PyMOL Python script that loads the backbone (N, CA, C, O; Angstrom):
from pymol import cmd

cmd.read_pdbstr("""\
ATOM      1  N   MET A   1     -18.554 -39.005  14.046  1.00  0.00           N
ATOM      2  CA  MET A   1     -17.126 -38.914  13.873  1.00  0.00           C
ATOM      3  C   MET A   1     -16.821 -37.810  12.849  1.00  0.00           C
ATOM      4  O   MET A   1     -17.551 -37.636  11.873  1.00  0.00           O
ATOM      5  N   THR A   2     -15.772 -37.096  13.079  1.00  0.00           N
ATOM      6  CA  THR A   2     -15.401 -35.974  12.212  1.00  0.00           C
ATOM      7  C   THR A   2     -14.543 -36.454  11.058  1.00  0.00           C
ATOM      8  O   THR A   2     -13.667 -37.301  11.232  1.00  0.00           O
ATOM      9  N   ASP A   3     -14.798 -35.911   9.887  1.00  0.00           N
ATOM     10  CA  ASP A   3     -14.026 -36.271   8.710  1.00  0.00           C
ATOM     11  C   ASP A   3     -12.909 -35.238   8.534  1.00  0.00           C
ATOM     12  O   ASP A   3     -13.180 -34.085   8.198  1.00  0.00           O
ATOM     13  N   PHE A   4     -11.674 -35.638   8.756  1.00  0.00           N
ATOM     14  CA  PHE A   4     -10.526 -34.738   8.634  1.00  0.00           C
ATOM     15  C   PHE A   4      -9.922 -34.746   7.233  1.00  0.00           C
ATOM     16  O   PHE A   4      -9.035 -33.938   6.957  1.00  0.00           O
ATOM     17  N   ALA A   5     -10.355 -35.605   6.365  1.00  0.00           N
ATOM     18  CA  ALA A   5      -9.780 -35.710   5.025  1.00  0.00           C
ATOM     19  C   ALA A   5      -9.984 -34.408   4.251  1.00  0.00           C
ATOM     20  O   ALA A   5      -9.077 -33.954   3.554  1.00  0.00           O
ATOM     21  N   ASN A   6     -11.144 -33.818   4.366  1.00  0.00           N
ATOM     22  CA  ASN A   6     -11.405 -32.565   3.658  1.00  0.00           C
ATOM     23  C   ASN A   6     -10.595 -31.415   4.233  1.00  0.00           C
ATOM     24  O   ASN A   6     -10.167 -30.525   3.498  1.00  0.00           O
ATOM     25  N   GLU A   7     -10.386 -31.429   5.525  1.00  0.00           N
ATOM     26  CA  GLU A   7      -9.616 -30.373   6.184  1.00  0.00           C
ATOM     27  C   GLU A   7      -8.147 -30.438   5.787  1.00  0.00           C
ATOM     28  O   GLU A   7      -7.518 -29.393   5.617  1.00  0.00           O
ATOM     29  N   MET A   8      -7.592 -31.611   5.639  1.00  0.00           N
ATOM     30  CA  MET A   8      -6.178 -31.757   5.297  1.00  0.00           C
ATOM     31  C   MET A   8      -5.890 -31.286   3.871  1.00  0.00           C
ATOM     32  O   MET A   8      -4.826 -30.727   3.608  1.00  0.00           O
ATOM     33  N   SER A   9      -6.816 -31.506   2.965  1.00  0.00           N
ATOM     34  CA  SER A   9      -6.576 -31.076   1.589  1.00  0.00           C
ATOM     35  C   SER A   9      -6.522 -29.548   1.504  1.00  0.00           C
ATOM     36  O   SER A   9      -5.785 -29.010   0.678  1.00  0.00           O
ATOM     37  N   GLY A  10      -7.273 -28.852   2.323  1.00  0.00           N
ATOM     38  CA  GLY A  10      -7.266 -27.394   2.328  1.00  0.00           C
ATOM     39  C   GLY A  10      -6.013 -26.826   2.955  1.00  0.00           C
ATOM     40  O   GLY A  10      -5.581 -25.733   2.586  1.00  0.00           O
ATOM     41  N   LEU A  11      -5.414 -27.547   3.903  1.00  0.00           N
ATOM     42  CA  LEU A  11      -4.215 -27.056   4.575  1.00  0.00           C
ATOM     43  C   LEU A  11      -2.993 -27.078   3.663  1.00  0.00           C
ATOM     44  O   LEU A  11      -2.107 -26.234   3.798  1.00  0.00           O
ATOM     45  N   SER A  12      -2.935 -28.019   2.748  1.00  0.00           N
ATOM     46  CA  SER A  12      -1.760 -28.103   1.883  1.00  0.00           C
ATOM     47  C   SER A  12      -1.700 -26.937   0.904  1.00  0.00           C
ATOM     48  O   SER A  12      -0.615 -26.576   0.446  1.00  0.00           O
ATOM     49  N   LYS A  13      -2.836 -26.345   0.576  1.00  0.00           N
ATOM     50  CA  LYS A  13      -2.850 -25.232  -0.372  1.00  0.00           C
ATOM     51  C   LYS A  13      -2.561 -23.901   0.290  1.00  0.00           C
ATOM     52  O   LYS A  13      -2.147 -22.966  -0.395  1.00  0.00           O
ATOM     53  N   GLN A  14      -2.759 -23.777   1.574  1.00  0.00           N
ATOM     54  CA  GLN A  14      -2.623 -22.490   2.253  1.00  0.00           C
ATOM     55  C   GLN A  14      -1.211 -21.912   2.190  1.00  0.00           C
ATOM     56  O   GLN A  14      -1.080 -20.734   1.858  1.00  0.00           O
ATOM     57  N   PRO A  15      -0.141 -22.662   2.486  1.00  0.00           N
ATOM     58  CA  PRO A  15       1.190 -22.051   2.420  1.00  0.00           C
ATOM     59  C   PRO A  15       1.551 -21.552   1.028  1.00  0.00           C
ATOM     60  O   PRO A  15       2.275 -20.566   0.891  1.00  0.00           O
ATOM     61  N   ARG A  16       1.056 -22.222  -0.002  1.00  0.00           N
ATOM     62  CA  ARG A  16       1.352 -21.785  -1.358  1.00  0.00           C
ATOM     63  C   ARG A  16       0.727 -20.424  -1.635  1.00  0.00           C
ATOM     64  O   ARG A  16       1.366 -19.553  -2.225  1.00  0.00           O
ATOM     65  N   SER A  17      -0.516 -20.241  -1.212  1.00  0.00           N
ATOM     66  CA  SER A  17      -1.166 -18.946  -1.437  1.00  0.00           C
ATOM     67  C   SER A  17      -0.506 -17.854  -0.597  1.00  0.00           C
ATOM     68  O   SER A  17      -0.417 -16.706  -1.030  1.00  0.00           O
ATOM     69  N   LEU A  18      -0.048 -18.206   0.593  1.00  0.00           N
ATOM     70  CA  LEU A  18       0.664 -17.227   1.408  1.00  0.00           C
ATOM     71  C   LEU A  18       1.984 -16.845   0.758  1.00  0.00           C
ATOM     72  O   LEU A  18       2.406 -15.691   0.829  1.00  0.00           O
ATOM     73  N   ARG A  19       2.631 -17.808   0.129  1.00  0.00           N
ATOM     74  CA  ARG A  19       3.897 -17.536  -0.553  1.00  0.00           C
ATOM     75  C   ARG A  19       3.660 -16.567  -1.710  1.00  0.00           C
ATOM     76  O   ARG A  19       4.434 -15.632  -1.913  1.00  0.00           O
ATOM     77  N   HIS A  20       2.589 -16.796  -2.463  1.00  0.00           N
ATOM     78  CA  HIS A  20       2.270 -15.888  -3.567  1.00  0.00           C
ATOM     79  C   HIS A  20       1.935 -14.501  -3.038  1.00  0.00           C
ATOM     80  O   HIS A  20       2.336 -13.492  -3.619  1.00  0.00           O
ATOM     81  N   SER A  21       1.214 -14.457  -1.956  1.00  0.00           N
ATOM     82  CA  SER A  21       0.853 -13.176  -1.376  1.00  0.00           C
ATOM     83  C   SER A  21       2.100 -12.424  -0.898  1.00  0.00           C
ATOM     84  O   SER A  21       2.200 -11.208  -1.061  1.00  0.00           O
ATOM     85  N   LYS A  22       3.039 -13.152  -0.315  1.00  0.00           N
ATOM     86  CA  LYS A  22       4.274 -12.535   0.167  1.00  0.00           C
ATOM     87  C   LYS A  22       5.104 -11.998  -1.003  1.00  0.00           C
ATOM     88  O   LYS A  22       5.664 -10.904  -0.927  1.00  0.00           O
ATOM     89  N   ASN A  23       5.176 -12.774  -2.076  1.00  0.00           N
ATOM     90  CA  ASN A  23       5.912 -12.312  -3.257  1.00  0.00           C
ATOM     91  C   ASN A  23       5.218 -11.118  -3.899  1.00  0.00           C
ATOM     92  O   ASN A  23       5.872 -10.178  -4.352  1.00  0.00           O
ATOM     93  N   GLU A  24       3.897 -11.162  -3.935  1.00  0.00           N
ATOM     94  CA  GLU A  24       3.147 -10.043  -4.495  1.00  0.00           C
ATOM     95  C   GLU A  24       3.348  -8.782  -3.661  1.00  0.00           C
ATOM     96  O   GLU A  24       3.475  -7.686  -4.207  1.00  0.00           O
ATOM     97  N   TYR A  25       3.377  -8.938  -2.350  1.00  0.00           N
ATOM     98  CA  TYR A  25       3.629  -7.809  -1.458  1.00  0.00           C
ATOM     99  C   TYR A  25       5.001  -7.197  -1.748  1.00  0.00           C
ATOM    100  O   TYR A  25       5.140  -5.976  -1.812  1.00  0.00           O
ATOM    101  N   ARG A  26       6.003  -8.044  -1.920  1.00  0.00           N
ATOM    102  CA  ARG A  26       7.358  -7.545  -2.198  1.00  0.00           C
ATOM    103  C   ARG A  26       7.427  -6.815  -3.529  1.00  0.00           C
ATOM    104  O   ARG A  26       8.129  -5.810  -3.648  1.00  0.00           O
ATOM    105  N   VAL A  27       6.707  -7.309  -4.534  1.00  0.00           N
ATOM    106  CA  VAL A  27       6.697  -6.650  -5.842  1.00  0.00           C
ATOM    107  C   VAL A  27       6.069  -5.259  -5.724  1.00  0.00           C
ATOM    108  O   VAL A  27       6.606  -4.278  -6.237  1.00  0.00           O
ATOM    109  N   TYR A  28       4.923  -5.194  -5.040  1.00  0.00           N
ATOM    110  CA  TYR A  28       4.270  -3.897  -4.843  1.00  0.00           C
ATOM    111  C   TYR A  28       5.156  -2.953  -4.027  1.00  0.00           C
ATOM    112  O   TYR A  28       5.242  -1.763  -4.329  1.00  0.00           O
ATOM    113  N   LEU A  29       5.806  -3.479  -3.005  1.00  0.00           N
ATOM    114  CA  LEU A  29       6.695  -2.658  -2.186  1.00  0.00           C
ATOM    115  C   LEU A  29       7.824  -2.071  -3.034  1.00  0.00           C
ATOM    116  O   LEU A  29       8.148  -0.890  -2.912  1.00  0.00           O
ATOM    117  N   ALA A  30       8.417  -2.896  -3.888  1.00  0.00           N
ATOM    118  CA  ALA A  30       9.514  -2.430  -4.747  1.00  0.00           C
ATOM    119  C   ALA A  30       9.024  -1.382  -5.746  1.00  0.00           C
ATOM    120  O   ALA A  30       9.702  -0.382  -5.978  1.00  0.00           O
ATOM    121  N   LEU A  31       7.852  -1.609  -6.335  1.00  0.00           N
ATOM    122  CA  LEU A  31       7.331  -0.645  -7.308  1.00  0.00           C
ATOM    123  C   LEU A  31       6.990   0.693  -6.662  1.00  0.00           C
ATOM    124  O   LEU A  31       7.265   1.751  -7.229  1.00  0.00           O
ATOM    125  N   ILE A  32       6.398   0.644  -5.489  1.00  0.00           N
ATOM    126  CA  ILE A  32       6.059   1.884  -4.799  1.00  0.00           C
ATOM    127  C   ILE A  32       7.324   2.595  -4.344  1.00  0.00           C
ATOM    128  O   ILE A  32       7.402   3.822  -4.396  1.00  0.00           O
ATOM    129  N   PHE A  33       8.323   1.823  -3.895  1.00  0.00           N
ATOM    130  CA  PHE A  33       9.600   2.426  -3.516  1.00  0.00           C
ATOM    131  C   PHE A  33      10.228   3.155  -4.701  1.00  0.00           C
ATOM    132  O   PHE A  33      10.689   4.288  -4.567  1.00  0.00           O
ATOM    133  N   LEU A  34      10.242   2.497  -5.861  1.00  0.00           N
ATOM    134  CA  LEU A  34      10.832   3.127  -7.047  1.00  0.00           C
ATOM    135  C   LEU A  34      10.045   4.357  -7.494  1.00  0.00           C
ATOM    136  O   LEU A  34      10.627   5.310  -8.012  1.00  0.00           O
ATOM    137  N   ALA A  35       8.738   4.342  -7.298  1.00  0.00           N
ATOM    138  CA  ALA A  35       7.927   5.508  -7.660  1.00  0.00           C
ATOM    139  C   ALA A  35       8.126   6.648  -6.660  1.00  0.00           C
ATOM    140  O   ALA A  35       8.086   7.818  -7.042  1.00  0.00           O
ATOM    141  N   ALA A  36       8.336   6.322  -5.400  1.00  0.00           N
ATOM    142  CA  ALA A  36       8.476   7.352  -4.368  1.00  0.00           C
ATOM    143  C   ALA A  36       9.878   7.955  -4.315  1.00  0.00           C
ATOM    144  O   ALA A  36      10.050   9.077  -3.841  1.00  0.00           O
ATOM    145  N   LEU A  37      10.864   7.231  -4.789  1.00  0.00           N
ATOM    146  CA  LEU A  37      12.252   7.676  -4.678  1.00  0.00           C
ATOM    147  C   LEU A  37      12.520   9.042  -5.321  1.00  0.00           C
ATOM    148  O   LEU A  37      13.158   9.877  -4.680  1.00  0.00           O
ATOM    149  N   PRO A  38      12.074   9.311  -6.539  1.00  0.00           N
ATOM    150  CA  PRO A  38      12.330  10.653  -7.107  1.00  0.00           C
ATOM    151  C   PRO A  38      11.663  11.776  -6.315  1.00  0.00           C
ATOM    152  O   PRO A  38      12.254  12.838  -6.124  1.00  0.00           O
ATOM    153  N   PHE A  39      10.437  11.543  -5.858  1.00  0.00           N
ATOM    154  CA  PHE A  39       9.741  12.568  -5.089  1.00  0.00           C
ATOM    155  C   PHE A  39      10.440  12.830  -3.760  1.00  0.00           C
ATOM    156  O   PHE A  39      10.595  13.978  -3.342  1.00  0.00           O
ATOM    157  N   CYS A  40      10.856  11.756  -3.104  1.00  0.00           N
ATOM    158  CA  CYS A  40      11.537  11.909  -1.817  1.00  0.00           C
ATOM    159  C   CYS A  40      12.896  12.588  -1.989  1.00  0.00           C
ATOM    160  O   CYS A  40      13.339  13.328  -1.111  1.00  0.00           O
ATOM    161  N   THR A  41      13.543  12.337  -3.103  1.00  0.00           N
ATOM    162  CA  THR A  41      14.831  12.988  -3.369  1.00  0.00           C
ATOM    163  C   THR A  41      14.645  14.492  -3.570  1.00  0.00           C
ATOM    164  O   THR A  41      15.429  15.292  -3.058  1.00  0.00           O
ATOM    165  N   VAL A  42      13.621  14.867  -4.305  1.00  0.00           N
ATOM    166  CA  VAL A  42      13.345  16.288  -4.532  1.00  0.00           C
ATOM    167  C   VAL A  42      12.966  16.971  -3.217  1.00  0.00           C
ATOM    168  O   VAL A  42      13.434  18.074  -2.937  1.00  0.00           O
ATOM    169  N   ILE A  43      12.134  16.333  -2.421  1.00  0.00           N
ATOM    170  CA  ILE A  43      11.742  16.905  -1.129  1.00  0.00           C
ATOM    171  C   ILE A  43      12.950  17.026  -0.208  1.00  0.00           C
ATOM    172  O   ILE A  43      13.100  18.025   0.496  1.00  0.00           O
ATOM    173  N   TRP A  44      13.810  16.014  -0.209  1.00  0.00           N
ATOM    174  CA  TRP A  44      15.022  16.031   0.613  1.00  0.00           C
ATOM    175  C   TRP A  44      15.931  17.188   0.195  1.00  0.00           C
ATOM    176  O   TRP A  44      16.447  17.915   1.045  1.00  0.00           O
ATOM    177  N   ALA A  45      16.128  17.357  -1.125  1.00  0.00           N
ATOM    178  CA  ALA A  45      16.984  18.442  -1.623  1.00  0.00           C
ATOM    179  C   ALA A  45      16.377  19.807  -1.297  1.00  0.00           C
ATOM    180  O   ALA A  45      17.103  20.736  -0.942  1.00  0.00           O
ATOM    181  N   TYR A  46      15.077  19.935  -1.411  1.00  0.00           N
ATOM    182  CA  TYR A  46      14.410  21.198  -1.076  1.00  0.00           C
ATOM    183  C   TYR A  46      14.618  21.546   0.405  1.00  0.00           C
ATOM    184  O   TYR A  46      14.935  22.685   0.746  1.00  0.00           O
ATOM    185  N   ARG A  47      14.437  20.555   1.268  1.00  0.00           N
ATOM    186  CA  ARG A  47      14.636  20.800   2.700  1.00  0.00           C
ATOM    187  C   ARG A  47      16.096  21.126   3.008  1.00  0.00           C
ATOM    188  O   ARG A  47      16.383  21.946   3.881  1.00  0.00           O
ATOM    189  N   LEU A  48      17.008  20.488   2.295  1.00  0.00           N
ATOM    190  CA  LEU A  48      18.427  20.754   2.484  1.00  0.00           C
ATOM    191  C   LEU A  48      18.755  22.197   2.108  1.00  0.00           C
ATOM    192  O   LEU A  48      19.462  22.888   2.843  1.00  0.00           O
ATOM    193  N   ILE A  49      18.253  22.644   0.987  1.00  0.00           N
ATOM    194  CA  ILE A  49      18.519  24.007   0.523  1.00  0.00           C
ATOM    195  C   ILE A  49      17.783  25.032   1.390  1.00  0.00           C
ATOM    196  O   ILE A  49      18.340  26.072   1.740  1.00  0.00           O
ATOM    197  N   ARG A  50      16.556  24.736   1.724  1.00  0.00           N
ATOM    198  CA  ARG A  50      15.723  25.689   2.466  1.00  0.00           C
ATOM    199  C   ARG A  50      16.224  25.910   3.891  1.00  0.00           C
ATOM    200  O   ARG A  50      16.294  27.049   4.353  1.00  0.00           O
ATOM    201  N   HIS A  51      16.573  24.832   4.589  1.00  0.00           N
ATOM    202  CA  HIS A  51      16.954  24.937   5.997  1.00  0.00           C
ATOM    203  C   HIS A  51      18.467  24.908   6.226  1.00  0.00           C
ATOM    204  O   HIS A  51      18.926  25.157   7.341  1.00  0.00           O
ATOM    205  N   MET A  52      19.239  24.609   5.192  1.00  0.00           N
ATOM    206  CA  MET A  52      20.699  24.560   5.244  1.00  0.00           C
ATOM    207  C   MET A  52      21.227  23.544   6.269  1.00  0.00           C
ATOM    208  O   MET A  52      22.329  23.709   6.793  1.00  0.00           O
ATOM    209  N   THR A  53      20.457  22.513   6.548  1.00  0.00           N
ATOM    210  CA  THR A  53      20.898  21.405   7.397  1.00  0.00           C
ATOM    211  C   THR A  53      20.415  20.104   6.763  1.00  0.00           C
ATOM    212  O   THR A  53      19.446  20.093   6.003  1.00  0.00           O
ATOM    213  N   LEU A  54      21.094  19.019   7.082  1.00  0.00           N
ATOM    214  CA  LEU A  54      20.678  17.723   6.561  1.00  0.00           C
ATOM    215  C   LEU A  54      19.419  17.242   7.285  1.00  0.00           C
ATOM    216  O   LEU A  54      19.369  17.249   8.515  1.00  0.00           O
ATOM    217  N   PRO A  55      18.412  16.827   6.532  1.00  0.00           N
ATOM    218  CA  PRO A  55      17.230  16.246   7.169  1.00  0.00           C
ATOM    219  C   PRO A  55      17.593  14.936   7.878  1.00  0.00           C
ATOM    220  O   PRO A  55      18.585  14.293   7.537  1.00  0.00           O
ATOM    221  N   THR A  56      16.788  14.554   8.859  1.00  0.00           N
ATOM    222  CA  THR A  56      17.103  13.356   9.644  1.00  0.00           C
ATOM    223  C   THR A  56      17.025  12.089   8.801  1.00  0.00           C
ATOM    224  O   THR A  56      17.841  11.184   8.975  1.00  0.00           O
ATOM    225  N   LEU A  57      16.066  12.011   7.900  1.00  0.00           N
ATOM    226  CA  LEU A  57      15.957  10.859   7.007  1.00  0.00           C
ATOM    227  C   LEU A  57      16.496  11.219   5.636  1.00  0.00           C
ATOM    228  O   LEU A  57      16.200  12.287   5.100  1.00  0.00           O
ATOM    229  N   GLY A  58      17.281  10.327   5.079  1.00  0.00           N
ATOM    230  CA  GLY A  58      17.757  10.527   3.724  1.00  0.00           C
ATOM    231  C   GLY A  58      16.662  10.198   2.729  1.00  0.00           C
ATOM    232  O   GLY A  58      15.590   9.739   3.125  1.00  0.00           O
ATOM    233  N   PRO A  59      16.908  10.424   1.442  1.00  0.00           N
ATOM    234  CA  PRO A  59      15.859  10.171   0.450  1.00  0.00           C
ATOM    235  C   PRO A  59      15.494   8.690   0.335  1.00  0.00           C
ATOM    236  O   PRO A  59      14.330   8.360   0.106  1.00  0.00           O
ATOM    237  N   ILE A  60      16.466   7.801   0.490  1.00  0.00           N
ATOM    238  CA  ILE A  60      16.183   6.373   0.380  1.00  0.00           C
ATOM    239  C   ILE A  60      15.380   5.894   1.586  1.00  0.00           C
ATOM    240  O   ILE A  60      14.413   5.147   1.437  1.00  0.00           O
ATOM    241  N   GLN A  61      15.780   6.322   2.768  1.00  0.00           N
ATOM    242  CA  GLN A  61      15.038   5.941   3.973  1.00  0.00           C
ATOM    243  C   GLN A  61      13.613   6.488   3.939  1.00  0.00           C
ATOM    244  O   GLN A  61      12.674   5.821   4.373  1.00  0.00           O
ATOM    245  N   SER A  62      13.462   7.675   3.433  1.00  0.00           N
ATOM    246  CA  SER A  62      12.144   8.274   3.333  1.00  0.00           C
ATOM    247  C   SER A  62      11.267   7.513   2.329  1.00  0.00           C
ATOM    248  O   SER A  62      10.083   7.292   2.581  1.00  0.00           O
ATOM    249  N   ALA A  63      11.848   7.116   1.202  1.00  0.00           N
ATOM    250  CA  ALA A  63      11.098   6.359   0.192  1.00  0.00           C
ATOM    251  C   ALA A  63      10.696   4.982   0.722  1.00  0.00           C
ATOM    252  O   ALA A  63       9.589   4.515   0.454  1.00  0.00           O
ATOM    253  N   ILE A  64      11.579   4.337   1.463  1.00  0.00           N
ATOM    254  CA  ILE A  64      11.245   3.039   2.061  1.00  0.00           C
ATOM    255  C   ILE A  64      10.118   3.207   3.068  1.00  0.00           C
ATOM    256  O   ILE A  64       9.200   2.389   3.121  1.00  0.00           O
ATOM    257  N   SER A  65      10.188   4.253   3.855  1.00  0.00           N
ATOM    258  CA  SER A  65       9.137   4.521   4.830  1.00  0.00           C
ATOM    259  C   SER A  65       7.789   4.748   4.142  1.00  0.00           C
ATOM    260  O   SER A  65       6.764   4.231   4.586  1.00  0.00           O
ATOM    261  N   GLU A  66       7.799   5.514   3.072  1.00  0.00           N
ATOM    262  CA  GLU A  66       6.556   5.748   2.320  1.00  0.00           C
ATOM    263  C   GLU A  66       6.020   4.444   1.739  1.00  0.00           C
ATOM    264  O   GLU A  66       4.819   4.181   1.809  1.00  0.00           O
ATOM    265  N   ALA A  67       6.905   3.626   1.166  1.00  0.00           N
ATOM    266  CA  ALA A  67       6.465   2.355   0.572  1.00  0.00           C
ATOM    267  C   ALA A  67       5.908   1.419   1.635  1.00  0.00           C
ATOM    268  O   ALA A  67       4.918   0.728   1.394  1.00  0.00           O
ATOM    269  N   ARG A  68       6.533   1.388   2.808  1.00  0.00           N
ATOM    270  CA  ARG A  68       6.042   0.526   3.890  1.00  0.00           C
ATOM    271  C   ARG A  68       4.729   1.035   4.468  1.00  0.00           C
ATOM    272  O   ARG A  68       3.990   0.265   5.080  1.00  0.00           O
ATOM    273  N   THR A  69       4.430   2.292   4.290  1.00  0.00           N
ATOM    274  CA  THR A  69       3.165   2.841   4.753  1.00  0.00           C
ATOM    275  C   THR A  69       2.047   2.581   3.740  1.00  0.00           C
ATOM    276  O   THR A  69       0.921   2.265   4.124  1.00  0.00           O
ATOM    277  N   ILE A  70       2.352   2.710   2.471  1.00  0.00           N
ATOM    278  CA  ILE A  70       1.331   2.604   1.419  1.00  0.00           C
ATOM    279  C   ILE A  70       1.001   1.162   1.071  1.00  0.00           C
ATOM    280  O   ILE A  70      -0.172   0.837   0.886  1.00  0.00           O
ATOM    281  N   THR A  71       1.994   0.289   0.975  1.00  0.00           N
ATOM    282  CA  THR A  71       1.781  -1.076   0.497  1.00  0.00           C
ATOM    283  C   THR A  71       0.766  -1.868   1.315  1.00  0.00           C
ATOM    284  O   THR A  71      -0.077  -2.531   0.710  1.00  0.00           O
ATOM    285  N   PRO A  72       0.787  -1.847   2.638  1.00  0.00           N
ATOM    286  CA  PRO A  72      -0.238  -2.625   3.362  1.00  0.00           C
ATOM    287  C   PRO A  72      -1.658  -2.140   3.104  1.00  0.00           C
ATOM    288  O   PRO A  72      -2.605  -2.916   3.230  1.00  0.00           O
ATOM    289  N   ARG A  73      -1.819  -0.895   2.751  1.00  0.00           N
ATOM    290  CA  ARG A  73      -3.155  -0.367   2.469  1.00  0.00           C
ATOM    291  C   ARG A  73      -3.736  -1.005   1.204  1.00  0.00           C
ATOM    292  O   ARG A  73      -4.955  -1.114   1.070  1.00  0.00           O
ATOM    293  N   ILE A  74      -2.881  -1.422   0.289  1.00  0.00           N
ATOM    294  CA  ILE A  74      -3.350  -2.078  -0.933  1.00  0.00           C
ATOM    295  C   ILE A  74      -3.948  -3.441  -0.598  1.00  0.00           C
ATOM    296  O   ILE A  74      -4.932  -3.849  -1.214  1.00  0.00           O
ATOM    297  N   PHE A  75      -3.369  -4.149   0.369  1.00  0.00           N
ATOM    298  CA  PHE A  75      -3.774  -5.500   0.697  1.00  0.00           C
ATOM    299  C   PHE A  75      -4.883  -5.568   1.730  1.00  0.00           C
ATOM    300  O   PHE A  75      -5.345  -6.663   2.049  1.00  0.00           O
ATOM    301  N   GLN A  76      -5.322  -4.450   2.258  1.00  0.00           N
ATOM    302  CA  GLN A  76      -6.435  -4.467   3.201  1.00  0.00           C
ATOM    303  C   GLN A  76      -7.723  -4.755   2.449  1.00  0.00           C
ATOM    304  O   GLN A  76      -7.945  -4.240   1.353  1.00  0.00           O
ATOM    305  N   THR A  77      -8.557  -5.570   3.040  1.00  0.00           N
ATOM    306  CA  THR A  77      -9.830  -5.889   2.378  1.00  0.00           C
ATOM    307  C   THR A  77     -10.984  -5.351   3.150  1.00  0.00           C
ATOM    308  O   THR A  77     -12.133  -5.523   2.744  1.00  0.00           O
TER     309      THR A  77
END
""", "prot")
cmd.dss("prot")
cmd.show_as("cartoon", "prot")
cmd.util.cbc("prot")
cmd.orient("prot")
């Protein structure tokens, strides 16, 4: 007969660790976004001046894109 008592105790801890991981991911995402924002703003302004047209992505959208690209790489094992 299989003992499920040990399995149930491990299941109750899993959502808590996932919650911490999700919060940690959001913190890293916010920090990387804030670090990327000045660089993306400078690049956006350079492209605006150089080409005399508005780039397709604004500086905020570009910084979010960079943060969403970099953050999962931190959590890869």
